[in-house]
KOLVO-872096 format. One line per 4 residues: for each residue x, y, z of N, C-alpha, C. Coordinates in steps of 0.05 Angstrom, whole numbers. Atoms other than C-alpha are relative to their C-alpha. Example, Ala and Ser with C-alpha at 12.3 -4.5 7.8 and 13.67 -1.06 7.14 Angstrom:
residues 2
18:-24:0:246:-90:156:18:24:0; -16:-24:-1:273:-21:143:-15:22:14;
end
This chain:
residues 122
27:1:-10:1919:2372:1644:-7:27:11; 6:-27:-8:1887:2440:1651:-18:2:24; 19:-2:-23:1831:2426:1701:-1:-27:13; -2:27:-13:1851:2367:1745:-24:-5:18;
24:4:-18:1792:2379:1793:-23:-11:-17; 22:9:17:1742:2370:1736:5:-29:-8; -7:27:8:1779:2307:1712:-4:-19:23; 3:18:-23:1782:2277:1782:-29:-4:7;
28:2:-7:1709:2292:1796:-16:-15:-21; 16:12:21:1685:2267:1729:9:-28:-8; -10:26:11:1728:2206:1716:7:-20:21; -10:19:-20:1753:2175:1781:-20:-4:22;
15:5:-25:1716:2142:1838:17:-17:18; -17:15:-18:1749:2115:1900:-9:-30:0; 6:29:0:1754:2039:1899:12:-14:24; -12:12:-23:1801:2024:1956:17:20:15;
-17:-17:-17:1842:2054:2012:22:-17:11; -23:14:-12:1911:2033:2035:6:14:26; -5:-12:-27:1920:2045:2110:26:-11:10; -25:8:-12:1988:2043:2142:0:4:30;
-2:-1:-29:2000:2028:2215:29:-3:8; -28:1:-10:2064:2037:2255:-1:-5:30; -3:5:-28:2082:2008:2322:30:-5:6; -28:3:-7:2153:2019:2348:18:-5:-24;
-16:3:24:2181:2024:2277:-8:-24:-17; 10:22:16:2144:1963:2252:-25:9:-15; 22:-10:16:2097:1978:2194:-17:-23:-9; 20:19:9:2034:1942:2173:-19:14:-18;
18:-12:20:1992:1957:2111:-25:-17:-4; 25:14:6:1919:1940:2098:-13:13:-24; 16:-8:23:1876:1944:2036:-29:0:8; 28:-2:-7:1805:1969:2049:-16:7:-25;
17:-8:22:1754:1966:1993:-20:21:8; 20:-21:-4:1704:2023:1985:-24:-7:-17; 24:8:15:1632:2006:1966:-11:24:-15; 12:-20:18:1587:2045:1918:-12:24:16;
10:-22:-17:1560:2087:1977:23:16:12; -23:-14:-10:1631:2110:1993:9:-9:27; -7:10:-26:1637:2069:2056:25:-17:-2; -24:16:-2:1705:2040:2075:-7:-26:14;
6:26:-11:1699:1966:2087:24:-12:15; -21:13:-16:1739:1918:2130:25:-5:-17; -26:3:13:1813:1914:2112:12:-28:1; -15:25:1:1857:1856:2093:30:8:-3;
-28:-6:2:1933:1855:2101:10:-1:-29; -13:0:26:1974:1872:2040:24:-19:2; -23:17:0:2024:1818:2022:24:14:-13; -24:-13:10:2096:1833:2001:-2:4:-30;
2:-2:29:2080:1820:1927:-16:24:-8; 17:-22:6:2024:1871:1927:14:27:6; -15:-24:-8:2067:1923:1963:22:5:-21; -22:-3:20:2125:1911:1914:-12:10:-26;
13:-9:25:2078:1919:1854:-9:29:2; 9:-27:-5:2049:1983:1883:24:19:-1; -23:-17:-1:2118:2012:1896:13:3:-28; -11:-2:27:2141:1995:1825:-17:19:-17;
18:-18:16:2080:2031:1795:5:29:8; -5:-27:-9:2093:2092:1838:27:10:-9; -27:-7:9:2167:2092:1820:0:7:-30; 2:-6:29:2151:2089:1745:-14:26:-4;
14:-26:3:2101:2146:1752:17:23:8; -17:-22:-9:2151:2188:1791:22:6:-21; -21:-4:20:2205:2177:1738:-12:15:-24; 13:-14:22:2156:2199:1684:-3:29:6;
4:-28:-9:2140:2262:1723:26:16:0; -26:-14:-2:2214:2278:1735:11:6:-28; -11:-4:27:2229:2273:1660:-15:21:-15; 15:-21:14:2177:2324:1641:15:26:0;
-13:-26:0:2207:2389:1619:-18:21:12; 17:-21:-12:2183:2453:1652:-19:10:-22; 18:-10:19:2122:2482:1618:-7:29:6; 7:-28:-3:2100:2553:1607:25:18:-3;
-21:-19:2:2141:2616:1605:19:0:24; -19:0:-22:2205:2615:1647:9:29:4; -7:-28:-5:2218:2683:1680:29:5:-5; -28:-9:4:2281:2722:1663:17:-3:25;
-15:0:-25:2300:2720:1736:6:-29:10; -5:28:-7:2302:2643:1737:28:-7:-10; -27:7:8:2376:2622:1737:3:-30:-5; -5:29:2:2370:2547:1745:-26:-14:8;
22:17:-9:2315:2495:1748:5:-29:-8; -4:28:4:2318:2420:1754:-25:-14:12; 25:13:-9:2249:2387:1758:6:-27:13; -5:27:-10:2279:2318:1771:9:2:29;
-10:-2:-27:2314:2342:1834:-16:20:17; 16:-20:-15:2263:2396:1853:17:23:9; -18:-22:-7:2318:2449:1853:-5:24:-18; 6:-24:15:2303:2520:1832:16:24:12;
-15:-24:-9:2345:2584:1836:-10:24:-16; 9:-24:14:2318:2653:1820:7:25:17; -8:-25:-13:2330:2726:1837:-23:19:0; 19:-23:-1:2289:2787:1856:17:25:0;
-15:-24:2:2315:2854:1835:-6:20:22; 3:-20:-21:2326:2910:1885:-22:20:-7; 20:-21:5:2271:2962:1893:-21:-2:21; 22:-1:-20:2209:2979:1932:-19:-24:-5;
17:24:2:2167:2916:1946:-20:1:23; 20:2:-22:2102:2907:1985:7:-23:18; -5:21:-20:2113:2867:2049:-25:-4:17; 23:6:-16:2058:2831:2086:8:-17:23;
-7:14:-24:2063:2806:2157:-24:-12:14; 21:13:-16:2022:2760:2201:-9:20:22; 10:-18:-21:1977:2797:2250:13:-5:27; -12:7:-26:2010:2759:2307:27:14:4;
-26:-13:-3:2076:2795:2292:-3:30:8; 6:-28:-7:2043:2863:2303:18:19:-15; -16:-17:18:2083:2893:2245:-19:9:-22; 18:-9:21:2043:2936:2197:10:-7:-28;
-7:5:28:2042:2916:2123:9:27:-11; -9:-25:13:2077:2966:2078:19:-6:-23; -19:2:22:2127:2979:2023:27:6:11; -28:-4:-9:2202:2973:2036:19:-4:-23;
-21:4:20:2264:2979:1993:16:-25:8; -16:24:-7:2297:2911:1990:24:-2:-20; -24:3:18:2366:2893:1961:-6:-23:-20; 1:23:18:2378:2844:1905:0:-26:17;
1:25:-15:2360:2774:1931:1:-23:-19; 0:26:15:2375:2704:1906:-12:-21:18; 13:21:-15:2332:2646:1928:7:-27:-13; -4:28:10:2344:2571:1923:-18:-18:16;
18:20:-12:2294:2516:1936:10:-27:-8; -9:28:5:2317:2444:1942:-22:-19:9;
end
């Protein structure tokens, strides 16, 4: 899907809201319909069957997403990628690199020579 914003704005309209409440580790879920004017209406408790069905649908969707292969060009510096586990390992070659700092650090932006670096995201 190239332009998800256009698809969401053109095809989907909100129909309901699921609100979750927590009190001392006890959770409670409610289903709130949304009318044609976009107003959230009074909620009704979700029963166990509805929650189970919702969780099954979300699990199926997540498994489909995890099985998708990466798309696009994979950089030469990418050593490992696993979409299912969200694990990525890549490197940056040594050399001069622009560095940008938050104003609150009071360090001026500039170019610095950095060593070879390996990054991992889990």
